[in-house]
N, CA and C atoms as an extended XYZ file, in Angstrom:
498
Properties=species:S:1:pos:R:3:atomname:S:1:resname:S:1:resid:I:1 pbc="F F F"
N       -10.838       -0.343      -10.946 N   LYS     1
C        -9.516        0.201      -10.630 CA  LYS     1
C        -9.306        0.283       -9.038 C   LYS     1
N       -10.464        0.261       -8.387 N   LEU     2
C       -10.184        0.001       -6.831 CA  LEU     2
C        -9.776       -1.288       -6.360 C   LEU     2
N       -10.376       -2.191       -7.141 N   VAL     3
C        -9.832       -3.847       -6.959 CA  VAL     3
C        -8.391       -3.928       -7.110 C   VAL     3
N        -8.151       -3.228       -8.497 N   GLU     4
C        -6.805       -3.355       -8.890 CA  GLU     4
C        -5.818       -2.715       -7.837 C   GLU     4
N        -6.203       -1.456       -7.509 N   THR     5
C        -5.349       -0.584       -6.259 CA  THR     5
C        -5.254       -1.553       -5.124 C   THR     5
N        -6.422       -2.137       -4.630 N   ASP     6
C        -6.246       -2.998       -3.473 CA  ASP     6
C        -5.412       -4.105       -3.575 C   ASP     6
N        -5.240       -4.575       -4.782 N   GLU     7
C        -4.361       -5.776       -4.855 CA  GLU     7
C        -2.941       -5.222       -5.011 C   GLU     7
N        -2.668       -3.982       -5.569 N   GLN     8
C        -1.464       -3.449       -5.688 CA  GLN     8
C        -1.000       -3.077       -4.242 C   GLN     8
N        -1.809       -2.469       -3.513 N   LEU     9
C        -1.446       -2.109       -2.265 CA  LEU     9
C        -1.152       -3.333       -1.192 C   LEU     9
N        -1.730       -4.482       -1.344 N   ALA    10
C        -1.488       -5.639       -0.604 CA  ALA    10
C        -0.120       -6.164       -1.150 C   ALA    10
N         0.276       -5.990       -2.411 N   GLY    11
C         1.453       -6.577       -2.904 CA  GLY    11
C         2.645       -5.650       -2.337 C   GLY    11
N         2.397       -4.345       -2.264 N   ILE    12
C         3.282       -3.539       -1.686 CA  ILE    12
C         3.546       -3.624       -0.180 C   ILE    12
N         2.537       -3.911        0.562 N   ARG    13
C         2.820       -4.135        1.889 CA  ARG    13
C         3.536       -5.464        2.139 C   ARG    13
N         3.233       -6.532        1.171 N   ALA    14
C         3.889       -8.016        1.492 CA  ALA    14
C         5.358       -7.695        1.169 C   ALA    14
N         5.638       -6.973       -0.048 N   MET    15
C         6.960       -6.826       -0.318 CA  MET    15
C         7.879       -5.944        0.620 C   MET    15
N         7.060       -4.926        0.919 N   THR    16
C         7.710       -4.058        2.059 CA  THR    16
C         8.057       -4.961        3.481 C   THR    16
N         7.060       -5.688        3.970 N   ALA    17
C         7.337       -6.426        5.031 CA  ALA    17
C         8.328       -7.525        4.836 C   ALA    17
N         8.410       -8.181        3.710 N   LYS    18
C         9.542       -9.102        3.304 CA  LYS    18
C        10.884       -8.367        3.246 C   LYS    18
N        10.938       -7.367        2.793 N   THR    19
C        12.191       -6.660        2.642 CA  THR    19
C        12.695       -6.291        4.163 C   THR    19
N        11.625       -5.671        4.815 N   GLU    20
C        12.071       -5.232        6.235 CA  GLU    20
C        12.607       -6.312        7.077 C   GLU    20
N        11.761       -7.451        7.040 N   LYS    21
C        12.099       -8.630        7.935 CA  LYS    21
C        13.454       -9.141        7.645 C   LYS    21
N        13.776       -9.339        6.234 N   ALA    22
C        15.105       -9.744        5.687 CA  ALA    22
C        16.043       -8.838        6.482 C   ALA    22
N        16.036       -7.725        6.464 N   HIS    23
C        17.023       -6.744        6.917 CA  HIS    23
C        17.133       -6.613        8.414 C   HIS    23
N        15.834       -6.676        8.972 N   MET    24
C        15.859       -6.645       10.406 CA  MET    24
C        16.403       -7.922       11.038 C   MET    24
N        16.124       -8.970       10.427 N   ASP    25
C        16.877      -10.251       10.877 CA  ASP    25
C        18.300      -10.031       11.113 C   ASP    25
N        18.845       -9.456        9.993 N   LYS    26
C        20.484       -9.162        9.988 CA  LYS    26
C        20.734       -8.383       11.181 C   LYS    26
N        20.033       -7.354       11.513 N   LEU    27
C        20.198       -6.511       12.863 CA  LEU    27
C        19.990       -7.344       13.945 C   LEU    27
N        18.931       -8.024       14.044 N   GLU    28
C        18.752       -8.982       15.316 CA  GLU    28
C        19.764       -9.996       15.623 C   GLU    28
N        20.363      -10.502       14.517 N   ASP    29
C        21.467      -11.358       14.398 CA  ASP    29
C        22.479      -10.912       15.228 C   ASP    29
N        22.923       -9.899       14.829 N   ARG    30
C        24.037       -9.016       15.614 CA  ARG    30
C        23.827       -8.762       17.078 C   ARG    30
N        22.441       -8.318       17.265 N   ARG    31
C        22.127       -7.909       18.486 CA  ARG    31
C        22.323       -9.294       19.435 C   ARG    31
N        22.039      -10.472       18.955 N   LYS    32
C        22.223      -11.614       19.608 CA  LYS    32
C        23.810      -11.868       19.979 C   LYS    32
N        24.646      -11.364       19.201 N   ARG    33
C        25.869      -11.510       19.332 CA  ARG    33
C        26.556      -10.353       20.191 C   ARG    33
N        25.690       -9.509       20.698 N   GLY    34
C        26.056       -8.534       21.645 CA  GLY    34
C        26.182       -7.110       21.263 C   GLY    34
N        25.955       -6.908       19.848 N   LEU    35
C        25.928       -5.710       19.167 CA  LEU    35
C        24.677       -5.081       19.219 C   LEU    35
N        24.443       -3.908       19.949 N   SER    36
C        23.225       -3.313       19.761 CA  SER    36
C        23.111       -2.229       18.919 C   SER    36
N        22.251       -2.508       17.903 N   TYR    37
C        21.727       -1.453       17.011 CA  TYR    37
C        20.455       -0.862       17.094 C   TYR    37
N        20.296        0.208       16.584 N   SER    38
C        18.878        0.830       16.359 CA  SER    38
C        18.632        1.154       14.964 C   SER    38
N        17.418        1.296       14.605 N   VAL    39
C        16.930        1.821       13.293 CA  VAL    39
C        17.178        3.244       13.220 C   VAL    39
N        17.698        3.679       11.997 N   VAL    40
C        17.920        5.217       11.922 CA  VAL    40
C        16.602        5.907       11.815 C   VAL    40
N        16.447        7.124       12.429 N   HIS    41
C        15.470        7.886       12.665 CA  HIS    41
C        15.873        9.406       12.422 C   HIS    41
N        14.768       10.165       12.332 N   SER    42
C        14.964       11.659       12.032 CA  SER    42
C        15.182       12.414       13.446 C   SER    42
N        16.219       13.288       13.551 N   LYS    43
C        16.452       13.917       14.727 CA  LYS    43
C        15.214       14.849       15.080 C   LYS    43
N        14.398       15.298       14.070 N   GLU    44
C        13.303       16.083       14.081 CA  GLU    44
C        12.006       15.533       13.398 C   GLU    44
N        11.526       14.456       13.958 N   PRO    45
C        10.482       13.667       12.981 CA  PRO    45
C         9.189       14.725       13.022 C   PRO    45
N         8.569       14.657       11.809 N   GLN    46
C         7.423       15.478       11.558 CA  GLN    46
C         6.154       14.839       12.295 C   GLN    46
N         5.333       15.366       12.852 N   VAL    47
C         4.140       14.850       13.432 CA  VAL    47
C         2.847       15.963       12.829 C   VAL    47
N         1.995       15.163       12.159 N   PHE    48
C         0.770       15.978       11.839 CA  PHE    48
C        -0.393       14.990       11.806 C   PHE    48
N        -1.461       15.566       11.923 N   SER    49
C        -2.797       14.768       11.717 CA  SER    49
C        -3.386       14.555       10.334 C   SER    49
N        -3.672       13.490       10.242 N   LEU    50
C        -4.274       13.308        8.698 CA  LEU    50
C        -5.777       12.917        8.994 C   LEU    50
N        -6.513       13.307        7.945 N   GLY    51
C        -7.961       13.219        7.971 CA  GLY    51
C        -8.319       12.945        6.570 C   GLY    51
N        -9.190       11.722        6.368 N   TYR    52
C        -9.427       11.434        4.901 CA  TYR    52
C       -11.077       11.231        4.951 C   TYR    52
N       -11.671       11.291        3.766 N   HIS    53
C       -12.878       10.887        3.575 CA  HIS    53
C       -13.167        9.443        3.111 C   HIS    53
N       -12.067        8.883        2.756 N   SER    54
C       -12.239        7.687        2.310 CA  SER    54
C       -11.153        6.704        3.093 C   SER    54
N       -11.345        5.466        3.174 N   PRO    55
C       -10.561        4.526        3.893 CA  PRO    55
C        -9.232        4.277        2.863 C   PRO    55
N        -9.497        4.501        1.807 N   TYR    56
C        -8.405        4.534        0.741 CA  TYR    56
C        -7.114        5.535        1.145 C   TYR    56
N        -7.388        6.487        1.466 N   GLY    57
C        -6.314        7.518        1.912 CA  GLY    57
C        -5.693        6.927        3.052 C   GLY    57
N        -6.383        6.309        4.138 N   PHE    58
C        -5.615        5.709        5.063 CA  PHE    58
C        -4.749        4.620        4.664 C   PHE    58
N        -5.330        3.836        3.707 N   ALA    59
C        -4.626        2.553        3.164 CA  ALA    59
C        -3.345        2.964        2.504 C   ALA    59
N        -3.397        3.951        1.856 N   VAL    60
C        -2.167        4.509        1.113 CA  VAL    60
C        -1.183        5.126        2.069 C   VAL    60
N        -1.715        5.741        3.086 N   THR    61
C        -0.836        6.443        4.079 CA  THR    61
C        -0.068        5.193        4.928 C   THR    61
N        -0.902        4.057        5.219 N   ASP    62
C        -0.278        2.985        5.934 CA  ASP    62
C         0.790        2.512        5.075 C   ASP    62
N         0.724        2.427        3.759 N   ALA    63
C         1.641        1.815        3.068 CA  ALA    63
C         2.847        2.598        2.920 C   ALA    63
N         2.621        4.144        2.938 N   VAL    64
C         3.722        4.983        2.911 CA  VAL    64
C         4.560        4.914        4.146 C   VAL    64
N         3.745        4.878        5.279 N   VAL    65
C         4.447        4.713        6.523 CA  VAL    65
C         5.377        3.336        6.645 C   VAL    65
N         4.849        2.153        6.153 N   GLY    66
C         5.398        0.990        6.288 CA  GLY    66
C         6.825        1.107        5.277 C   GLY    66
N         6.528        1.770        4.230 N   PHE    67
C         7.820        1.950        3.230 CA  PHE    67
C         8.868        2.886        3.989 C   PHE    67
N         8.231        3.818        4.697 N   ASP    68
C         9.392        4.764        5.287 CA  ASP    68
C        10.039        3.920        6.391 C   ASP    68
N         9.477        2.917        7.164 N   TYR    69
C        10.160        2.247        7.995 CA  TYR    69
C        11.000        1.311        7.376 C   TYR    69
N        10.632        0.662        6.390 N   CYS    70
C        11.510       -0.242        5.667 CA  CYS    70
C        12.775        0.392        5.187 C   CYS    70
N        12.640        1.601        4.744 N   VAL    71
C        13.957        2.336        4.021 CA  VAL    71
C        14.754        2.586        5.204 C   VAL    71
N        14.205        2.889        6.440 N   ARG    72
C        15.076        3.160        7.628 CA  ARG    72
C        15.900        1.825        7.995 C   ARG    72
N        15.104        0.695        8.013 N   VAL    73
C        15.617       -0.566        8.488 CA  VAL    73
C        16.778       -0.937        7.313 C   VAL    73
N        16.536       -0.873        6.023 N   VAL    74
C        17.513       -1.108        5.095 CA  VAL    74
C        18.744       -0.114        5.148 C   VAL    74
N        18.536        1.110        5.320 N   LYS    75
C        19.671        1.997        5.654 CA  LYS    75
C        20.473        1.731        6.785 C   LYS    75
N        19.790        1.270        7.776 N   SER    76
C        20.458        0.881        9.105 CA  SER    76
C        21.420       -0.341        8.665 C   SER    76
N        20.808       -1.288        7.942 N   ALA    77
C        21.555       -2.590        7.747 CA  ALA    77
C        22.900       -2.333        6.941 C   ALA    77
N        22.630       -1.109        5.947 N   SER    78
C        23.821       -0.741        5.006 CA  SER    78
C        24.865        0.007        5.865 C   SER    78
N        24.356        0.802        6.833 N   ARG    79
C        25.265        1.712        7.637 CA  ARG    79
C        25.968        0.886        8.574 C   ARG    79
N        25.412       -0.139        8.977 N   ARG    80
C        26.221       -1.163       10.047 CA  ARG    80
C        26.931       -2.245        9.160 C   ARG    80
N        27.144       -2.078        7.891 N   ASP    81
C        28.058       -3.051        7.049 CA  ASP    81
C        27.430       -4.444        7.031 C   ASP    81
N        26.019       -4.448        7.020 N   LEU    82
C        25.475       -5.784        6.958 CA  LEU    82
C        24.883       -6.085        5.548 C   LEU    82
N        24.886       -5.110        4.517 N   ILE    83
C        24.566       -5.284        3.117 CA  ILE    83
C        25.505       -4.183        2.591 C   ILE    83
N        25.819       -4.364        1.362 N   SER    84
C        26.575       -3.570        0.440 CA  SER    84
C        25.601       -2.253        0.077 C   SER    84
N        26.233       -1.280       -0.385 N   LYS    85
C        25.372       -0.178       -0.910 CA  LYS    85
C        24.633       -0.564       -2.188 C   LYS    85
N        25.261       -1.505       -3.009 N   ALA    86
C        24.535       -2.023       -4.062 CA  ALA    86
C        23.277       -2.705       -3.687 C   ALA    86
N        23.262       -3.559       -2.510 N   ASP    87
C        22.364       -4.374       -2.157 CA  ASP    87
C        20.973       -3.312       -1.568 C   ASP    87
N        21.528       -2.332       -0.875 N   GLU    88
C        20.672       -1.117       -0.462 CA  GLU    88
C        20.046       -0.717       -1.496 C   GLU    88
N        20.594       -0.128       -2.554 N   HIS    89
C        20.049        0.530       -3.656 CA  HIS    89
C        19.135       -0.558       -4.419 C   HIS    89
N        19.344       -1.768       -4.400 N   LEU    90
C        18.334       -2.575       -5.245 CA  LEU    90
C        17.152       -2.996       -4.443 C   LEU    90
N        17.392       -3.004       -3.144 N   ALA    91
C        16.186       -3.533       -2.417 CA  ALA    91
C        15.079       -2.148       -2.353 C   ALA    91
N        15.865       -0.978       -2.326 N   LEU    92
C        14.852        0.260       -2.057 CA  LEU    92
C        14.300        0.700       -3.509 C   LEU    92
N        15.013        0.322       -4.700 N   HIS    93
C        14.747        0.633       -5.804 CA  HIS    93
C        13.414       -0.235       -6.354 C   HIS    93
N        13.597       -1.596       -6.041 N   GLN    94
C        12.466       -2.431       -6.422 CA  GLN    94
C        11.146       -1.800       -5.720 C   GLN    94
N        11.455       -1.489       -4.506 N   LEU    95
C         9.987       -0.885       -3.729 CA  LEU    95
C         9.612        0.344       -4.265 C   LEU    95
N        10.610        1.118       -4.532 N   LYS    96
C        10.211        2.453       -5.049 CA  LYS    96
C         9.353        2.405       -6.354 C   LYS    96
N         9.703        1.336       -7.221 N   ARG    97
C         9.362        1.237       -8.514 CA  ARG    97
C         7.978        0.699       -8.328 C   ARG    97
N         7.568       -0.237       -7.422 N   LYS    98
C         6.439       -0.682       -7.160 CA  LYS    98
C         5.392        0.268       -6.742 C   LYS    98
N         5.786        0.994       -5.731 N   ILE    99
C         4.919        2.055       -5.366 CA  ILE    99
C         4.556        3.222       -6.154 C   ILE    99
N         5.707        3.584       -6.911 N   ARG   100
C         5.495        4.766       -7.960 CA  ARG   100
C         4.540        4.155       -9.183 C   ARG   100
N         4.621        2.826       -9.486 N   SER   101
C         3.733        2.300      -10.450 CA  SER   101
C         2.152        2.353       -9.995 C   SER   101
N         1.977        2.075       -8.749 N   MET   102
C         0.606        2.173       -8.217 CA  MET   102
C         0.156        3.548       -8.171 C   MET   102
N         0.949        4.514       -7.755 N   PHE   103
C         0.545        5.994       -7.744 CA  PHE   103
C         0.159        6.358       -9.048 C   PHE   103
N         1.175        6.089      -10.063 N   ASP   104
C         0.968        6.374      -11.549 CA  ASP   104
C        -0.400        5.990      -12.024 C   ASP   104
N        -0.582        4.639      -11.741 N   ASN   105
C        -1.857        3.992      -12.108 CA  ASN   105
C        -3.152        4.845      -11.585 C   ASN   105
N        -3.003        5.066      -10.319 N   VAL   106
C        -4.102        5.688       -9.633 CA  VAL   106
C        -4.353        7.139      -10.170 C   VAL   106
N        -3.265        7.818      -10.335 N   ILE   107
C        -3.346        9.201      -10.896 CA  ILE   107
C        -4.144        9.219      -12.322 C   ILE   107
N        -3.430        8.321      -13.099 N   GLN   108
C        -3.869        8.274      -14.511 CA  GLN   108
C        -5.407        7.944      -14.610 C   GLN   108
N        -5.643        6.958      -13.931 N   SER   109
C        -7.133        6.445      -13.867 CA  SER   109
C        -8.092        7.396      -13.484 C   SER   109
N        -7.725        8.214      -12.377 N   SER   110
C        -8.636        9.290      -11.781 CA  SER   110
C        -8.590       10.428      -12.717 C   SER   110
N        -7.629       10.751      -13.297 N   ARG   111
C        -7.898       11.926      -14.303 CA  ARG   111
C        -8.888       11.534      -15.242 C   ARG   111
N        -8.855       10.279      -15.916 N   PHE   112
C        -9.613        9.939      -16.890 CA  PHE   112
C       -11.041        9.760      -16.503 C   PHE   112
N       -11.182        9.057      -15.410 N   LEU   113
C       -12.602        8.784      -14.854 CA  LEU   113
C       -13.132        9.960      -14.327 C   LEU   113
N       -12.466       11.097      -13.775 N   LEU   114
C       -12.993       12.248      -13.406 CA  LEU   114
C       -13.387       13.348      -14.537 C   LEU   114
N       -12.867       12.939      -15.516 N   SER   115
C       -13.099       13.894      -16.840 CA  SER   115
C       -14.546       14.196      -16.975 C   SER   115
N       -14.975       15.228      -17.616 N   GLU   116
C       -16.165       15.571      -17.813 CA  GLU   116
C       -17.003       14.437      -18.565 C   GLU   116
N       -16.169       14.097      -19.713 N   SER   117
C       -16.968       12.914      -20.513 CA  SER   117
C       -17.234       11.565      -19.959 C   SER   117
N       -16.547       11.409      -18.830 N   MET   118
C       -16.556        9.935      -18.115 CA  MET   118
C       -17.448       10.107      -16.764 C   MET   118
N       -17.736       11.267      -16.175 N   THR   119
C       -18.316       11.265      -14.968 CA  THR   119
C       -19.696       10.642      -14.858 C   THR   119
N       -20.428       10.480      -15.810 N   GLY   120
C       -21.589        9.702      -15.974 CA  GLY   120
C       -21.537        8.378      -16.004 C   GLY   120
N       -20.554        7.729      -16.227 N   LEU   121
C       -20.135        6.404      -16.260 CA  LEU   121
C       -20.820        5.360      -15.336 C   LEU   121
N       -21.593        4.448      -15.579 N   THR   122
C       -22.233        3.539      -14.775 CA  THR   122
C       -22.319        2.219      -15.283 C   THR   122
N       -22.480        1.153      -14.347 N   ARG   123
C       -22.726       -0.122      -14.916 CA  ARG   123
C       -23.816       -0.424      -16.026 C   ARG   123
N       -24.912        0.464      -15.977 N   SER   124
C       -26.030        0.366      -16.857 CA  SER   124
C       -25.600        0.858      -18.382 C   SER   124
N       -24.552        1.514      -18.310 N   ASP   125
C       -23.786        1.965      -19.670 CA  ASP   125
C       -23.440        0.896      -20.498 C   ASP   125
N       -23.060       -0.246      -19.718 N   PHE   126
C       -22.335       -1.439      -20.445 CA  PHE   126
C       -23.577       -2.423      -20.979 C   PHE   126
N       -24.819       -2.139      -20.664 N   LEU   127
C       -25.935       -2.843      -21.084 CA  LEU   127
C       -26.224       -2.695      -22.672 C   LEU   127
N       -26.772       -3.658      -23.276 N   PRO   128
C       -26.897       -3.444      -24.687 CA  PRO   128
C       -27.818       -2.546      -25.010 C   PRO   128
N       -28.932       -2.284      -24.204 N   GLN   129
C       -29.988       -1.180      -24.574 CA  GLN   129
C       -29.404        0.106      -24.307 C   GLN   129
N       -28.424        0.303      -23.678 N   ALA   130
C       -27.947        1.615      -23.297 CA  ALA   130
C       -27.944        2.761      -24.452 C   ALA   130
N       -28.147        3.925      -24.056 N   PRO   131
C       -28.168        5.131      -24.973 CA  PRO   131
C       -26.770        5.181      -25.639 C   PRO   131
N       -26.705        5.920      -27.003 N   VAL   132
C       -25.557        6.068      -27.726 CA  VAL   132
C       -24.498        6.787      -26.856 C   VAL   132
N       -24.815        7.756      -26.130 N   GLU   133
C       -23.688        8.598      -25.425 CA  GLU   133
C       -23.163        7.504      -24.152 C   GLU   133
N       -23.847        6.736      -23.758 N   SER   134
C       -23.480        5.637      -22.696 CA  SER   134
C       -22.560        4.887      -23.442 C   SER   134
N       -22.901        4.280      -24.571 N   ARG   135
C       -21.959        3.390      -25.310 CA  ARG   135
C       -20.510        3.847      -25.605 C   ARG   135
N       -20.660        5.325      -25.882 N   ALA   136
C       -19.468        6.062      -26.329 CA  ALA   136
C       -18.462        6.017      -25.081 C   ALA   136
N       -19.163        6.253      -23.729 N   ARG   137
C       -18.381        6.214      -22.557 CA  ARG   137
C       -17.752        4.882      -22.357 C   ARG   137
N       -18.569        3.804      -22.612 N   VAL   138
C       -17.963        2.453      -22.452 CA  VAL   138
C       -17.000        2.023      -23.510 C   VAL   138
N       -16.827        2.540      -24.695 N   GLU   139
C       -15.839        2.335      -25.639 CA  GLU   139
C       -14.746        3.151      -25.166 C   GLU   139
N       -14.861        4.425      -24.694 N   ALA   140
C       -13.629        5.220      -24.277 CA  ALA   140
C       -13.114        4.403      -23.020 C   ALA   140
N       -13.917        3.950      -22.152 N   ALA   141
C       -13.255        3.180      -21.035 CA  ALA   141
C       -12.350        1.962      -21.447 C   ALA   141
N       -13.009        1.234      -22.549 N   LYS   142
C       -12.360       -0.127      -23.039 CA  LYS   142
C       -11.044        0.462      -23.573 C   LYS   142
N       -10.962        1.580      -24.190 N   LYS   143
C        -9.626        1.969      -24.936 CA  LYS   143
C        -8.570        2.029      -23.965 C   LYS   143
N        -9.014        2.509      -22.905 N   VAL   144
C        -8.128        2.977      -21.768 CA  VAL   144
C        -7.769        1.797      -20.823 C   VAL   144
N        -8.875        1.124      -20.364 N   PHE   145
C        -8.737        0.017      -19.302 CA  PHE   145
C        -8.727       -1.408      -19.859 C   PHE   145
N        -9.289       -1.430      -21.001 N   GLY   146
C        -9.602       -2.822      -21.526 CA  GLY   146
C       -10.876       -3.306      -21.126 C   GLY   146
N       -11.090       -4.577      -21.335 N   VAL   147
C       -12.532       -5.010      -20.982 CA  VAL   147
C       -12.681       -5.146      -19.411 C   VAL   147
N       -13.883       -4.726      -18.983 N   LEU   148
C       -14.047       -4.907      -17.598 CA  LEU   148
C       -14.402       -6.379      -17.187 C   LEU   148
N       -13.522       -6.859      -16.381 N   PRO   149
C       -13.877       -8.242      -15.816 CA  PRO   149
C       -15.108       -8.726      -15.572 C   PRO   149
N       -15.530       -9.653      -15.862 N   GLN   150
C       -17.087      -10.240      -15.543 CA  GLN   150
C       -17.148      -10.356      -13.949 C   GLN   150
N       -16.359      -10.635      -13.314 N   ASP   151
C       -16.668      -11.033      -11.927 CA  ASP   151
C       -16.672       -9.491      -11.184 C   ASP   151
N       -16.086       -8.544      -11.691 N   VAL   152
C       -15.940       -7.178      -11.232 CA  VAL   152
C       -17.387       -6.512      -11.651 C   VAL   152
N       -17.730       -6.848      -12.843 N   PHE   153
C       -19.036       -6.131      -13.402 CA  PHE   153
C       -20.237       -6.739      -12.741 C   PHE   153
N       -20.247       -8.016      -12.592 N   VAL   154
C       -21.432       -8.505      -11.674 CA  VAL   154
C       -21.175       -8.496      -10.235 C   VAL   154
N       -20.267       -7.836       -9.653 N   GLY   155
C       -20.252       -7.618       -8.380 CA  GLY   155
C       -19.570       -8.696       -7.335 C   GLY   155
N       -19.206       -9.882       -8.116 N   ASP   156
C       -18.594      -10.832       -7.453 CA  ASP   156
C       -17.274      -10.553       -6.496 C   ASP   156
N       -16.670       -9.628       -7.392 N   LYS   157
C       -15.240       -9.273       -6.884 CA  LYS   157
C       -15.449       -7.802       -6.600 C   LYS   157
N       -15.403       -7.423       -5.233 N   LEU   158
C       -15.558       -5.938       -4.926 CA  LEU   158
C       -14.359       -5.492       -4.300 C   LEU   158
N       -14.142       -4.078       -4.410 N   PRO   159
C       -13.071       -3.360       -3.523 CA  PRO   159
C       -13.304       -3.637       -2.210 C   PRO   159
N       -12.268       -3.646       -1.241 N   ARG   160
C       -12.356       -3.856        0.054 CA  ARG   160
C       -13.423       -2.868        0.870 C   ARG   160
N       -13.532       -1.678        0.371 N   HIS   161
C       -14.228       -0.710        0.932 CA  HIS   161
C       -15.578       -0.199        0.317 C   HIS   161
N       -15.988       -1.242       -0.560 N   SER   162
C       -17.198       -0.924       -1.490 CA  SER   162
C       -18.469       -0.774       -0.653 C   SER   162
N       -19.071        0.332       -1.087 N   PRO   163
C       -20.494        0.476       -0.142 CA  PRO   163
C       -21.600       -0.427       -0.808 C   PRO   163
N       -21.137       -0.956       -1.712 N   ARG   164
C       -22.344       -2.032       -2.373 CA  ARG   164
C       -22.371       -3.182       -1.550 C   ARG   164
N       -23.776       -3.464       -1.308 N   GLN   165
C       -24.078       -4.688       -0.485 CA  GLN   165
C       -24.373       -5.872       -1.399 C   GLN   165
N       -23.744       -6.887       -1.276 N   MET   166
C       -24.141       -8.125       -2.155 CA  MET   166
C       -24.562       -9.203       -1.377 C   MET   166
């Protein structure tokens, strides 16, 4: 699930950057013609300190901050009559859908994997000689997540911040 989340975050960052650039280019084009625009911002921005025990918290925060800026760029383009309200809605809806999908996936997965019946799940549970209770955990995980990809199982494909040394 961490590998999948890494890939989803990379997709969100790429989609956000592409959307932001497309709309920022429109603002920059007008600037070249002599019209000066700024990106909308809050009159009272919130400032607070974040601290996480995992790099994934910072990765998600970075994606959210990127999304926030992208939203402000798209809304700036809309308010300057560079795109229609329908185009604004479409651009933001696609991004929100992708981000919500990632969060839903993480929340559902963590609820399942942190349940009492699954907390003991390890790679050794997948081995043929694993005890019956281990095989039960594996079957439950397969029902929810499907078959574990071989490259992930053997450690050829790792999450970005895996503590495992290969």
